[in-house]
N, C-alpha and C positions, 0 to 999 in steps of 0.2 A: 341559534345562529346569531352572530353579532350584526349590528346595524350596517357595518361596512361591507358585509358579505351578501346582503340581500340583492336580488336581481330586479333591476328597474325595467318594466315592460317597454318603456320608451327606447331603451338601448337595443331592443330586439325587434324593431319594426313597429312598435306601438301596440302589438296585439299578441296575446298568448291564447292558444286554442287548447282547451281542456277536453281530453277524449280518453275513454277507457283503453288500456293497453291492448286488450284482446281485439277490440274493434280496429284500432289503428294498425295493428299487425295484419289483421285479416284483409283490410282494404289494400294495404301496400303489397302484400304477398299475392293477392288476386291480380293486381295490376302487373306485377312481375310475371306471373304465370301466363296471363293473356299475351304479354309482350313476347315471351318465349315461344308460345304456340304459334302466334300469327306472324312474328317478325324474325324467327330464327330457325325453328326446328322442322316445321311441316311445309311441304311443297304445295304450290298452287295447282289445282286440278287442271287448269287451262294450259299453262306452259311447263309444268313440272319442275319449276325452279324455286329455290329459296331466295330470299332477298339478296344475300351476299353474292350468289351466282349470277343473278339478274343484273346486279350492279357492276360486276366484273365485265360481263359481256357488253353492257350498254356503254361503259367507259371505253372499252376497246374500240367500239364502233365510233364513238365520238372522237377518238384519237386517229381514226382512219386506218386502223390495222386490219384491212381487208385481205382476203386470201391472195389477191393479185399483187399486193404490195409486199414490202419487206418486213422482217421481224424488228421489233423494238424491245429494249430492255424491260424485263418484267418489273423492275423497280419503278419505271415510268407509269405502268398500269396501276401498281399498288398505290403509288402516290396520288394518282388521279382519283382512285376509288376512295381512299381514306380522306382525301381533302375535300371532296364534293358530296359523296353519297353515303359512305358507310362509316359511322363514328365508332369503330372498334379497332382492335390491334392489327398491326400490319401483318403479323404472322398468320392470323386467322384468315385474312383476305388472300394471302399468298397460298396457303394450304388449299383453300377452295379453288383457286385458279389452277394449281398443280393437278388436283384431282380431275379437273375438266380436260387436262391435256394427256392424262395417262391412259393409253389404249388398253391396259390390263385392268383398269378400274372403271372406265366409262365405255359403254358399248359404242356410242357414236361421239368421239371426242369433239368438243366445241372450241378447244384452244389448240393451236398448232404450236407446240413448244420446240425450242431449239436450245440444246444444252442438256444438262443432267436434270431430268425431271423425276428421278427415282426409278426403282425397278421392282420386279415381282418378288425379289428377296426381302423387301421391306426396307431397303436403304432409302434414306430421305433425299429429297431433291436438294440441289445446290442452292445457296442463298440467292435471293431475287436480283442481286446486283450482278450475278454471273449468267443468268439465263435470259432468253429472249422469247417473244411470243407474238402471235397474230391469230386472227379468227380463222375458223375452218368454213368450208362451204355449208356444212350442216348448221353452224352457228348463224350464218347469214340468212338461212331459212327462218330461224326464230326471230331475227331482228328486222325482217323485211316489212316495210310499211310504217315504221315508227314515225317517219316524217310526213305521213299522209293521214294523220289523226286516226290511226288504226286502233289505238288504245288510249285509256285515260292516263294523264300525268298528274303527279302530286309534288308538293314542295319537298325538298330535302330536309334533313334534320335541322339545318340552320336557316332555312327559308331563302337561301340565295340562289338555288338552282332548282330545276325540275327533273324528275325521274319517272320512268314508266311504272305504273302499278303492276302491269303484267306485259309480257312480250307477245307479239303476234302469233308466234309458234306455228311455223309452216309445216311441221310434222308433229305427231303425238310424242313429244319428248318425255313426258312423265313415264310412259310405258317403255319407251326405247332405252332410256338411260337409268330408269329406276330412281330410287331415293332412299335414304335412311336418316333417322334423326330421333333424338330423345327430347321430349318437352316435359312439362310439369304435369304428371298424371296421365300422360299418353305418349305414344311413340309411333313411328312409321317405319316400315321396311318393305320396299317395293323392288322386286327383282328386275333386271334389265331384260329387254325382249328384242327380237329381230325387227329392224326398222321396216323392211318391206312387208312383213307379215302384219305389223300394226297398221300400216297404211292400207293394206288390202282389207283388213277387218273393218276399218273405218269406212272404206268405200262400200263394202258389203252392207254395212248397217245403213248407209245412205240409200242404197238400192232396195233394201229390205228392212224397213223400219221396225217390223215386228219380229226380227231375228231374236232368237233366244241365246243364252250362254252356250248351249250345246251346239248351236250353229257357228258361233264365233270361235269356239275352241277347236273347230276343224281347221281354222285358218291360223289362229295364234295357238299353236300346239303346246306351248309352254315357254318358260324363260329361255333366253339365249345369252349366256354369260360371256363376258369379254374373254375370259380365260378358257372357254370351251368346257370340257368335262362331259360327263354322261348323266343325264337326268333319269333317275330310276324311280321317281315318284309314281304311284299307281294312277291310272286314269281317273279313278274315283277321287283320289286326293287332289289332283289337279283341277278337276271340275269344282270341287268344294272351294278351292282357293279362288277361282275366277267367278264363282257364283256369289260368295259371301265376302270376299276381300280379306279373308283370314285363313291361316293354315301354315303349311310349310312345304318345302321342296327338297327332296334328297338328291344330292349330287355326288357322283363318284369320279375319281381320277380316270382318265383314259389311258389304257395300257395295252401292250401287245406282248406276246410270248416270243422270244428270240431263241431259235434253235442253234446250239453251239456244236452239235454233232456228238456221237458216242453217248447219246442219252442225256447229255448235259443241256441245260437251258437257263435262261434268266428272263426277268421281266423288265421291260422298258416302259416307263411312265412318261408320256409326252404332253399331257394336260392335267392340271391340278384344279381342284374346286375353287370357285370364286372367293376372293378375299382371304385366301390362305397364303401366308408368306412362306415362300419356298425354303428360306433359311431356317425358319422355326420348324417346318415339317421335317427337314433333315435332322435337326436337333432331336426331335421326338423319336425318329426312327433309330438314331444312335442310342438314345436312352433305352428304348425297348430292347435293343440288342445287348447293351451292357448289363441291364438288369435281368436279362433272360426272360422277359415277358413276351417276347416274340420268338418262340422256340423253332418256328419254321423258317426264320430269316437268318441268313448267315452274314450278309453285308449289304450296305446301301451306299451308293456313290452318286454324287451330283456331277454329271458331265454336261451340264447345260452351257450353251453359249447364248445366242439370241433366242433360241427356242428351248423349251423345257426338255430335259433328258435326264431322268433319274433311273439308275440301274439298280435293280434289286436281285440279289443272288440268294437262292434257296439253300437251306442247310442240307437237304437231301433231294436227290433227283427223282426219288420215288414219289415225292409229294406232287400233287397236281397244282398247276399254276392258279386255277380258280380257288383252290383251297387256301393257298398262300395269301392271295389278295383278299379273300373273304375274312381271314383272320386279321389282316392289317386294317381293313375297313372298319372293324370293330374297335381298334385300339388307337388309331391316329387320324389325322386330318385328311387322309386319302379319301375319306367320305365325310361329308358334312351335311347338315340340314339347314337350309336357308329359311329363316322365319319370314312369313308373309303377313303383313298388316297394312293394307292399303288405306291408311289414314291420311287424308289430304284436306286442304282448305277449299271448300266449295263455296265460292262467293264470301270468303272470310270466315266461314263456319267449319270447324273440324268435323269430318264425317268419313266413315269407313265405306268405301265404294267397291263394287264388283267391276268386272271387265266391261260389261255393257254400260254401266253408269259412267265409268271413266271415259269411254269413247263418246258417249252422248254429250258429256260436259265439254269435251274437246271440240266436237263438231259444232255445238252451239256457239262456242267461242269463235271458231273460224267463220261461221256465218256472220256473227256480229262484226268481226274484223273486216270482212268483205263489204258489208253494208256501210260501215263507217268510211272505209277507203273510197267506196263509190260516191258517197255523199260529198266527201272532201274533193274528189276529182270533179264532181258535178259543179261544185262551187267555183273551182278553178276555171272550168270550161265556160261557165256562165259569165264570169268576170272577163275572160279573154274574148268571148263573143261580143260582149258589150263594147269592149275596146275596138274590136274589128269593125263593128257596125259604125262606130264613130269615125274610124279611119276611112271607111268606104264613102261615108257622106262627105268627108273632107276631099277625097279624090274627085267626087262628082262636082264639087263646088270649090275646086282648088284656087281659082283666081280670086273668088270672094274671100276665101279663108286668108289668103296672103294679104289682101287689101286690109282686112280687119286687123290682122296682126300688126301691119305697118302703120296704120292710121289711127286706130282706136286707142283711147287711154286705158280702157279695161276690156281687152279683147276677149277674155274668158267669159265675162258676163254677156257680152254681145253675141258671141257664138252660141252660148247656151240658149239664149232667147230666140235667135234667128233660125238656128237649125234644130232646135229642140233636143239638145244634147245634155247628157248628164255631166256631173263634175268629173267623173272618172274618164269619160270620153274626151272632154276638152283637154284635160291634163295630158292624155296620150297624144293628142294632136299637137299641143304646144311643145311637147318633148320630142316630137318627130324630127329626125335629121333631114337636111335638105336633099341628100342623095336618095332618100326613100321616096322622093316624088316621081321617080321614073316609072314608066308604064309597067315594067316587069314586076315591080314591088306591088302594084295594084293587083296584078294577076296572082301573085303569091298569096296575098291577103285573101282573095276570093277562094283560092284553093284551100287555104287553112280554115277559112270560115265554113266551107262545105264539109271538110273532114271533121271538124269539131262539132258541127251540127249533127252529123251522123253518129258520132260517139255519144253525144248528149242523149239522142233518142235511145241508144242501146242501154245507157246507164239508167235512164228513166224507166225503161222496160224492165231492167234488172231489179230496180228498187220497188217496182210495182208487183213483182212476181216472186213469191217464196220459192217456187219450183226452179226459176232461173238462178236464184241465189244458191240453192243446193247444188245445182249443176256446175256453178262456178267453183264452189268448194271442192267438188269432185275433180274438176279440171286441174285445179292447183295441187291437189293431193297427188294426182298422176304425174304432174311435173316434178314434184318433190321426190317421188319414188325413183326417178331416174338417178338422183344422187346416191340412192341406196340400192342400186341394181344388184339383185342376188348373184348375178354373174361376176360381180367385182368383189374385191377383198372386203370392203366395208359392209356390203350387204349380204355376203355369204353367211349362212347359218353356221355357228361355231359349236354350240352344244347339241349333242345327239341324244336320242332317246333309246332306252333299253329297259328290260325287266330285271329287277334285282334277283339274283340267283340265290335260292335257299340251299346253303351248303352246311353240312354238319362238320364244322371245324373241330368240335370236341373229339369226334371220332378220329379225325386226322391227327390231332395232337396225341391222343392215346396210342395211336399206331406207332408213334416215334418213341414212346416210353418203353424201356426194357422191363418186362414183367418179372418181378422178383418178390419173394415172400419177405414181409417185414412185420415187426411187432411195434405198434405205436404205444408209447408210454407217456402218460401225463401225470405230473406231480401235483400235490395239493396246492403248491404255490403257483401253479400255472405254467410250469416249464414242460415243453414237449420235445420228443425226439423219436426217431424211427430206428429200431435195432434190426439188423439184417437177420432174416430167418425167423422160424417159429419155434415154439417150445423153449422159450428162453427161461433161464432161472432168474425170475424177477426179484426173488428175495436177496440176490447177491448184488443188485444194482445199487450204485452210490448216488446220493442226492446231496444238494446243498444242506448246510447245517440248519436244522429245524424243519426241513422238508421231508416228504415221504411219498410213496406211491399212492396215487389216487385211482387212476383208471388205466387199463391196458386193452389192446385190441390187436388181434392177428388179422392181417389183410395182405393185399398185393400192392405193388407200387402203382399199378394202373387204377386202383380204387380211389373213390372219393370218400373222405372221412367227414361225417357229420357230427358236430359237437353241439349238444343241447345245453344251453345255459339256463341258470336258475331264473333269469328274468323272462323266460318264455321264448327266447330267440333261438333259431337254428343257424349255425355257421358251417360253411363247407370249405374244405381245403384238400388239395390233391395229396395223396400219400407220397408221391414223388417229390413234392416241394417241401417236405418236412426235413429238418436238420438230421444229420446222421447220429449214430449211437455214441460216438465218442464225446466225452465230456458230459455236461448236464443238459445239453440241448439249448433251446431258445425259449424266451417267454412267448406264450401263444399270442399275446397282444401285439407282437411285432408284425404279425400277418393278418390278424383279425381284430376288429374293433370291439372287443369284449369289455364292457364297463368294469371298472375296478371293483365295484361293489358286488359283482356277480361271480359265481363259480360255475365250472363245467359239471353238469349233472350226469351226462351220459355220452359215450362215444359209440358210433355205429356205422356200418356200411349199408347204404340204401340198397334194398333188394326189390326186384320187379314184383309188383302186386302184393308186397308185404305191407302190413299195417301195424300201427302202434297206438297205445293209449297214452295220451298226455294228460296229466292232472295237476291241479294246483294244491297248495297246502291247505286251502279251505274246502277241498273236496269237490271241485268242479272240474270237468274234463270232457273229452270226446276222443273219437278214433280218427287218426290221420294217416294217409298213405305215405310210405317212405319217399315217393317221388316229390311230394309237396314240401319235404324238409330241405331239399337241395336249394342253395342260394348261389348267386353269381357275383355278389359284392362283398367287400370286407365288412360291411355293416350287418351282414346276415339278413334274415327275414323273420318277422314276428309270426309265431305259430300260436302260442297260448297267451291270451290276454290275462295279465295278473294285476292285482291292485297294489296300492302303495306298501301295504304290510303283508304282502303275499308273494310266494315264490312257486316255481315249478317243483313239485315234489316227486313226480314219477314220470318215467317214459319207458314203457315196457312193450315188448313185441306181443302181438295178438297170436296165441298158439292154441287156443281152445275156444269152445262155445260157452264157457262159464268164466266169470270174473269174480275174484275175491278181493275185497277192499278192507283195510284195517286202519283204525285211527289211533291217536295217541292215548285214547281212553281204553285201548286194547279190545275194543268191540269190533267184531268181524261180521261182514255180510257178504253173501254169495248171490249173484244174480246172472241172468243170461247176458252174454256179451252184446247181443244185437239190440239190447235196450239202450246202448250208447249210440248217439248219432255219429255219422261220418262227416267230417268237415275239413276244410283246408286251413282255417284260421278262426279263432274266436275264443270265447270264455267256456263254452260247452254247457253241460247240464250238471245238476247235482248228482254226484256218485254215491255219497253217503252223508247222512246227517250226524253231527257231533254235538253233544251237549257241552263238551269241553275239549279244548285242543283242536287238532286238525288231522289231515290225512298223513299217514306214515308210509304205506306201501300198497302196491297193487300187483296182482298176479292173475294170469289167465291160465286155464287148464281145460283139458278134455274131460267130459263126464265119465268116460270109461276109465280114465287114469285116476280120478279122485284128487283131493286136495293134498299136496305134499309141501314140505319146506325143508331147508337145509339148516341144521343146527350149527352151533359155534365150533363143533368138532368136525364139521364137514360131512356129517351123516344125514341121510335123507329120512325124514320123519313123515308120518301120514296120520290123518284123522279118519278113523273108520266110520264115524257117525257124522261126516261133513255135511250131509243133507239137512241136519238140524239147523244149519246156518243159512239155508236157502231162503231167499226173500225177493224183494223187488229193489230196483235202483232207488236211491235216496232214502232208504230206511236206515235206522241207526244200528241194527244188528245186535248180536249177543257177544258176551265175553269170549275171547279166543279159546281154543281147545287147551286142555291141560298139557303142559310140556312145550307150548309154543315159545319161540325165542323172546327173551326179555326185552330186546331192543325193538320189538314190534315189526320186524322185517321178515320176509320169507327166506332171506339168506342171512344166517347169523354172522 
């Protein structure tokens, strides 16, 4: 580097700090992570709010946007928040404000919005210059007492203003409105609950401090989502959620069957699961109909106005409504699972809390708020009583007071000495108006003094007694409950509870399939098709250039076809979903995720109680039931575990009590079939030992029938002395009988 390009430390503040890159990055990333966790993503256990929501509500309170007043432009609120409290983008602030106003997103809305604040279809709210807002009565419960030193305040980001660290929280907002957020290395997801139930649970915990989670979930029965729906989570699952703070809640759409007469009917969906956008749900239903993945559904229409109304028309009136809905619950967002992770900030520390811990944290906060407000009020009363005592002394000595004021050069000092008054008392006397000297004013002061003295004694008794403090907490909770009266719209429970019905939708789908005989044909290059009928002349089939017949299978359109791949996976596809026999069919990989490097080894129809031997090229295997081979996904299911240079070599049906195994070295061993273990998945046990090569083929046979094989001409051959090859599993065996197929297989 030339001399002119060197960096002078004096040009950069006079100091250069040398630090390893990994340490510098670690420190700065840790600071960022802590900031994200504590100042953005996780709610506080006491008021259930994140900083941005707290700042929005506080700013609106400072602007005087009370429920009794009028609405003001949302832009005013956003400008106030971004200018004084929240140093982030205006859109993030407005989005947080919009969510607080949406009755389909927030169980107890804290902002009363006027204008377009979005809808359940997922449409965004209008820009903040077009909408207006004010606080709701519920929000006022959270903000109550901020002017009475109820909570701590801290400096804002630029040090020019003060903001509350936490709100007073007149009701358990964390549980009522829930919360969700993603931080660095952790997340939170808390469902909303019924406000009256949460307050009742808090009061119950006050009355019975030793209450368990089992006691509390009798009151808080489960989430109460703003959009309603039906909670079908098991009681055990709900208890786990509220005991540990982790788990999930299954929610289904609320629906009814509408009778149209003459055996016709349709389903009307009136409530959809929480956080599901109706427009995307309709798109999904349309996709299922178009791709024929919902064979029971004929049509889906959205007839919603202000209320949700989705009309589902079945394809056949013979199908039960329960069956139709059960099939749709599995395929679209008519059923969702809300994840629960009650991760909150407990005095600034992230912690996963259960229902009881959350209620205790809230109640402790409310007691602290009441004590702080009481102390603040006591200070005000003591100050006022001091002033009133001074005013009463002035009235008793009014003539002397007037003389001192008129004649003395320093009336303040003279009065303090003569009447033993404090500085505050003298200032009050000097600031007193002349018309206050009338007798009625003296009577009013004495009455006020008496009332304040009585209030002071009550506050002192409150501060001296923990029991009185908890009683006051309870009284205020009961007053807050009136805002969320279950008899009113806001307090009425929206989500209902039910038991998820176990319905065999597969049987219903099969009932709609016309049963016809087909022959499934698979080529060597992986093209599959279904020819109508059985006894097809497969030798006359045409294939793509360079392709040929690999496997064929006669079955019915109602059957499930299982394909065993060389990688050890089992794939399942309905015979009715296969392409027709015209043309060359379709690549099997259009329907199933079969790796390019693997081939299909076997096609079969699963049979009740049937079993098969699966074995790898290295001679390891086991017996598996046909039912274990059926998979429900495109990826299939792993049955046989094979190594990097290993493939599935055999998949044969168990049809006898003896098993014959032959390797590439043409050595054959026969052993009892029950020496192989029965498993659902795994590597299995060693079937045969090989000095060289690996497994070629396996066959099972009955002892009475003896060992047979099919030669290249299609004739059945047998070994009269097959017992000479009897041994134990994992032995190497003897050379195959004379005349055995040269390819080493039992079918030439």
